C-alpha positions, 0 to 999 in steps of 0.5 A, a space after each residue: 449467508 450469515 453476516 459473519 461469513 459475508 463480511 469476511 468473504 474475501 478473507 475466507 477465499 484467500 485463506 482457503 486458497 492459501 491452505 489449498 496451495 500449502 496442501 497441494 505443494 508437497 504432493 508435487 515432485 521436487 522437479 515439477 513446475 509450481 505454475 499450477 499453484 500460481 494459477 490457483 493463487 491468481 484465481 483465488 485473488 480474482 475471486 476475492 476481488 469480485 467478492 469485495 465488489 459484491 459486498 458493495 450492494 449490501 451497504 454497511 455490514 457489521 459482524 463479529 460483535 461489531 468488531 468488523 465493519 465492511 463499507 465502501 471504504 473497506 471495499 475500496 481498499 479490499 479491491 485495491 489490495 486484490 488488484 495489487 496481488 493479482 498483478 504481482 502474481 501474474 508478474 512473478 508466475 515465471 520468476 522462480 522457474 528453474 531457480 527454486 523448488 519452494 515457489 509454492 510457499 511463495 504463492 501461499 504467503 502472498 495470499 496470507 499476507 493479503 488476508 491480513 491486509 484486508 482484515 486490517 482495513 475492515 476492522 473497527 476494533 484496534 485489537 483486531 487491527 493488530 491481529 491483521 497487522 501481524 498476519 500481514 507482517 509475518 508473511 512479508 517478513 518471510 517474503 523479503 528473504 525468499 531468495 534463500 541463496 542470496 545474503 542480501 535476502 537474509 539481511 533484508 528479512 532480518 532487518 525488516 523483522 527486527 525493526 518491524 517488531 519494534 514498531 509493532 510494539 509502539 502500536 500495541 502500546 498505543 492501543 493500551 493507552 487508548 484503552 486506559 484513557 477511554 475504557 475501550 479499544 473500539 474506534 467509535 467507542 474511543 471517539 465517544 470516550 474522548 468527549 468525557 475523558 479526564 486524561 486527554 494528554 494520555 489519549 493524545 499520547 496513545 494516538 502518537 504511538 499508533 502513528 509511530 507504529 503505522 508510520 513504520 509500515 508506510 515508510 514515513 520519515 523518520 521511521 524509514 531507516 529499514 526501507 532502502 536495505 529491505 527493498 534492495 535485498 528482497 525479490 523485485 516482485 515482492 518489493 512491488 507488492 510490499 511497497 503498495 499493498 501493505 502501505 494501502 492497508 496501513 494508510 486505511 487504518 491511519 485514516 480511520 484512526 485519525 479522522 474517525 477516532 480522533 477528529 476532536 484532536 485534529 488541530 493537534 495531530 494535523 500539526 504532527 502530520 504536517 511535520 511528518 509529510 514535510 520530513 518524508 518528502 524532503 528526506 526521501 527525495 534527497 536520499 534518492 538523489 544519492 543512489 545509483 542502485 535502482 531499487 534503493 532509489 525507488 525505496 527512497 522514492 517510496 518514502 517521498 510518496 508516503 510524504 505526499 500522501 501524508 499531506 492529505 491528512 492535513 486537509 478537511 476530512 472529506 477532501 483529505 480521505 478522498 484525496 488519500 484514497 485516490 493517491 494510494 490507487 494511483 501510486 499502487 498502479 505505477 509502482 507495481 508496474 515499475 517493479 514488474 519491469 525491473 523483475 523482467 529486466 533483472 531476472 531472478 538473480 537481479 543482474 541489472 541493479 545500478 542505473 548504469 546497468 539500464 544503459 541502452 535498455 531501449 535498444 535491447 528491450 524497447 517495449 519494457 523500456 517504454 513501459 518503465 519510462 511511462 511509470 517513471 513519468 507517472 512517479 514524477 507527476 507528468 500530466 496524463 498519468 495517474 501520478 499527476 492527478 494524485 498529486 493534484 488532488 492531494 495538494 489541492 486539498 491541502 491548499 483548500 485547508 489553508 496549508 499552502 506552505 506544505 503544498 509549496 514544499 511538496 511542489 519543490 520536492 516534486 521538482 527535485 524528484 525529476 532529477 533522479 527519475 530523469 537520470 534513470 530515464 536518460 540511461 534507458 535511452 542512451 546508447 551503451 559504449 559496449 553491449 550490456 550483458 546485465 539486461 536479461 534477454 528472457 522473453 516476457 511471458 504472457 501472464 507477466 505481459 498481462 500484469 504489465 498491461 493492467 498496471 500501465 492501463 490503470 496508470 493511464 486511465 487514472 491520468 486521463 479519466 480520473 472521474 470514476 476512481 475519484 467518485 469511488 474515493 469520495 463515496 468511500 470517504 462519505 460512508 466513513 463519515 456517515 458511519 461515524 455520525 451513526 455511532 454518535 447518534 447511537 450514543 447521543 440520540 438527542 443530537 442526531 442529524 443523519 442523512 440517508 444512505 441514498 443521498 450519498 449513492 
């Protein structure tokens, strides 16, 4: 197998599976179930995840004139994205039954979006990153408005598209300025060019513009204005995916750009990250306090969690990258799980929207109520959940790097977050004054139950046995730094001091 095929094997699998679904969908009768297409998508996603794990045994792979680099760092995010998409597809397999005849397109778009996300994480050429970003974005723009008969869905899609296009322009302009300053758009060539550039201000401006573009994708304040409206109008399973997988891909790119491409400017961009983290945590939590709509509340919660994650960017490279990778995995598990429960409780028409609609959920759907309570406790950061260790590692990395006050701000914001999470939790376990008719009585299907179980089990394992995931995150962090050292050796052999890969494994 050639290196070009092996390096992009997961992307090839997802693309071919998506094309197969698009070709098969018109062959089905309009009244036929689209579930078989969903099972094809699930099988393709599982195969892509296994292919990502298979790539680990080859160390670092380079392909397409060194524009693609597959290492433990990219494989970590590939497997994470595949896991998120896998759980999302399981949870939404019955979502469109009896309500829409275009669900086949949904399964294909999810796979194409995942292809773009994976492509972003393994690209070391900024123009290739831009292509992956556009593939991912176009798919999620359409998915956000997939409930065609609902006005909020169209509003969600339009807002996401307009603001997303605007933010993408910032990222592209940042790439152009980076090329103007260093003469290259390769992240390692840019890092080498920064040592001799005569326009350091232009280079830092390029970094700032790229941070703005990616800040929109991760819902960091003050680039968060699209998030509440889009989350409110988009289908619940789509929100579960778009609040985790695209963010994971964007954070992977941001980690490469900051710690690998611009490490010499860390004393400057870490201040910018400090400010963004503090703003995101504070604005996200204060905004969530005012919300009665559950999806809008979780939208502001996602802004706050983006802030917690940005705290890791102020830490030393190895600690910061490892802490960020672990937190992304923990947040993906608990947030996908929370929105999977909302999908089952609300149904396609999303009848249960406000906190009051969830009153008495424990009496009518006790298992779903207990799962949602568990995911909410993890979002708070209660011990024995993945959210606890995620925050612990992030704040510890910041303290070890001397950013004690940022950790204090994060802890205070975690206390504020308890109020709105517990407010929903209180409603779930309250006795309603009258029988609620907003909660869907439809039984949870076996695939959806498997997806919920996987999310809950992952959240629990990351909370009680975090060592395995943390070691994988640390290994991903180490290989990123080693690859940077290799590139420096190639450019400056006289200063080369590189440890062998075996020491890292």
